[in-house]
C-alpha positions as CSV (number, residue, x, y, z in Angstrom):
1,X,20.6,-53.7,19.1
2,X,20.2,-50.2,17.4
3,X,17.1,-48.2,16.8
4,X,16.4,-45.5,14.2
5,X,18.0,-42.9,16.4
6,X,21.4,-44.7,16.4
7,X,21.3,-45.5,20.1
8,X,20.9,-48.9,21.7
9,X,17.4,-49.5,22.9
10,X,18.6,-50.4,26.3
11,X,21.0,-47.4,26.6
12,X,19.4,-45.5,29.5
13,X,22.5,-43.3,30.1
14,X,21.6,-40.9,27.2
15,X,19.0,-38.3,28.0
16,X,16.1,-37.7,25.7
17,X,17.4,-34.2,24.9
18,X,20.6,-35.5,23.3
19,X,18.5,-37.6,21.0
20,X,16.4,-34.6,20.0
21,X,19.4,-32.4,19.6
22,X,21.0,-34.8,17.2
23,X,17.7,-35.1,15.2
24,X,17.3,-31.3,14.9
25,X,20.9,-31.0,13.7
26,X,20.2,-33.7,11.1
27,X,17.0,-31.9,9.9
28,X,18.8,-28.6,9.6
29,X,21.6,-30.2,7.6
30,X,19.1,-31.9,5.4
31,X,17.2,-28.7,4.8
32,X,20.4,-26.9,3.7
33,X,21.3,-29.9,1.5
34,X,17.9,-29.9,-0.2
35,X,17.9,-26.1,-0.5
36,X,14.6,-25.8,1.4
37,X,15.9,-22.9,3.4
38,X,18.3,-21.1,1.1
39,X,17.8,-22.0,-2.6
40,X,20.9,-21.4,-4.7
41,X,19.0,-19.9,-7.7
42,X,16.4,-17.4,-6.6
43,X,13.8,-16.7,-9.2
44,X,12.2,-13.2,-9.3
45,X,8.9,-13.1,-7.4
46,X,6.0,-13.5,-9.8
47,X,4.1,-10.6,-8.1
48,X,6.9,-8.2,-8.6
49,X,7.1,-9.1,-12.3
50,X,3.3,-8.6,-12.6
51,X,3.5,-5.2,-10.9
52,X,6.2,-4.1,-13.3
53,X,4.0,-5.0,-16.2
54,X,1.0,-3.4,-14.6
55,X,2.7,0.0,-14.1
56,X,5.6,0.5,-16.6
57,X,8.0,3.1,-15.3
58,X,10.7,5.3,-16.9
59,X,12.9,5.0,-13.8
60,X,14.4,8.1,-12.4
61,X,15.8,10.4,-15.1
62,X,18.2,13.1,-14.0
63,X,18.8,16.4,-15.8
64,X,20.9,19.4,-14.8
65,X,18.8,22.6,-15.0
66,X,19.5,26.3,-14.3
67,X,16.3,27.3,-12.6
68,X,14.5,24.4,-11.0
69,X,11.6,26.3,-9.4
70,X,10.8,28.0,-12.7
71,X,10.8,24.7,-14.5
72,X,8.4,23.2,-11.9
73,X,6.1,26.1,-12.3
74,X,6.1,25.9,-16.1
75,X,5.4,22.1,-16.1
76,X,2.6,22.6,-13.6
77,X,1.0,25.3,-15.6
78,X,1.0,23.1,-18.7
79,X,-0.2,19.8,-17.1
80,X,-2.3,20.8,-14.0
81,X,-5.5,21.5,-16.0
82,X,-5.9,17.8,-16.9
83,X,-4.6,16.3,-13.6
84,X,-6.8,14.3,-11.3
85,X,-4.5,14.9,-8.4
86,X,-1.7,17.4,-7.7
87,X,0.8,17.0,-4.9
88,X,3.6,19.5,-4.3
89,X,5.0,18.1,-1.0
90,X,8.1,16.8,-2.7
91,X,8.5,18.6,-6.0
92,X,5.6,18.1,-8.4
93,X,3.5,15.0,-8.6
94,X,0.6,14.9,-11.0
95,X,-1.8,11.9,-11.5
96,X,-3.9,11.5,-14.7
97,X,-6.4,8.8,-15.6
98,X,-3.8,6.5,-17.4
99,X,-0.5,7.9,-16.3
100,X,1.4,9.9,-13.7
101,X,4.7,11.7,-13.2
102,X,6.9,13.0,-10.5
103,X,9.3,15.8,-11.1
104,X,11.4,16.9,-8.1
105,X,14.6,18.9,-7.5
106,X,17.5,17.2,-5.9
107,X,20.4,18.9,-4.2
108,X,21.7,22.4,-4.4
109,X,23.1,21.9,-7.9
110,X,19.6,22.0,-9.4
111,X,19.2,18.5,-10.7
112,X,15.7,17.4,-11.7
113,X,14.6,13.9,-11.1
114,X,11.8,12.8,-13.4
115,X,9.8,9.5,-13.1
116,X,6.9,8.7,-15.4
117,X,4.5,5.7,-15.0
118,X,1.5,4.5,-16.8
119,X,-1.3,2.0,-16.1
120,X,-0.1,-1.0,-18.2
121,X,0.7,1.0,-21.3
122,X,4.4,1.1,-21.9
123,X,4.1,3.1,-25.2
124,X,2.1,5.8,-23.4
125,X,4.8,5.9,-20.7
126,X,7.5,6.3,-23.3
127,X,5.6,9.1,-25.2
128,X,4.9,11.0,-22.0
129,X,8.5,10.6,-20.9
130,X,9.8,12.0,-24.2
131,X,7.2,14.8,-24.0
132,X,8.3,15.9,-20.5
133,X,12.0,15.6,-21.4
134,X,11.4,17.8,-24.4
135,X,9.7,20.4,-22.1
136,X,12.6,20.3,-19.7
137,X,15.2,20.7,-22.5
138,X,13.1,23.5,-24.1
139,X,12.9,25.4,-20.8
140,X,16.7,25.3,-20.4
141,X,17.2,26.5,-24.0
142,X,15.2,29.7,-23.3
143,X,17.2,30.6,-20.2
């Protein structure tokens, strides 16, 4: 006579651990089969999508410049008056009421890395990105 475990009810030679081992292996196989552990198609996390919408970003935009420190000083002089927070630990980071930007120098070949973000307003982010890129390009034209 067989039980649910597949062993005879009167089979006392099989230890309890072997029965448990077989059941755990079965559960793991079933979990893989039903994709409970590793789903085949992973959907983007909802929170990440919400965060992207809440803070649209330009991504990192790189530009080759001749004089990086002079560019940072020029941008700071123009925008620092309206900034709520200024951080110069790693380049120039300015925070405003509805947007912020980070402009830093990367490497010895004087490449600037610009990132602009806004608070839920992607058109503002695009306008400010274009404005800052225009400032960067104008600075390079004068040198």
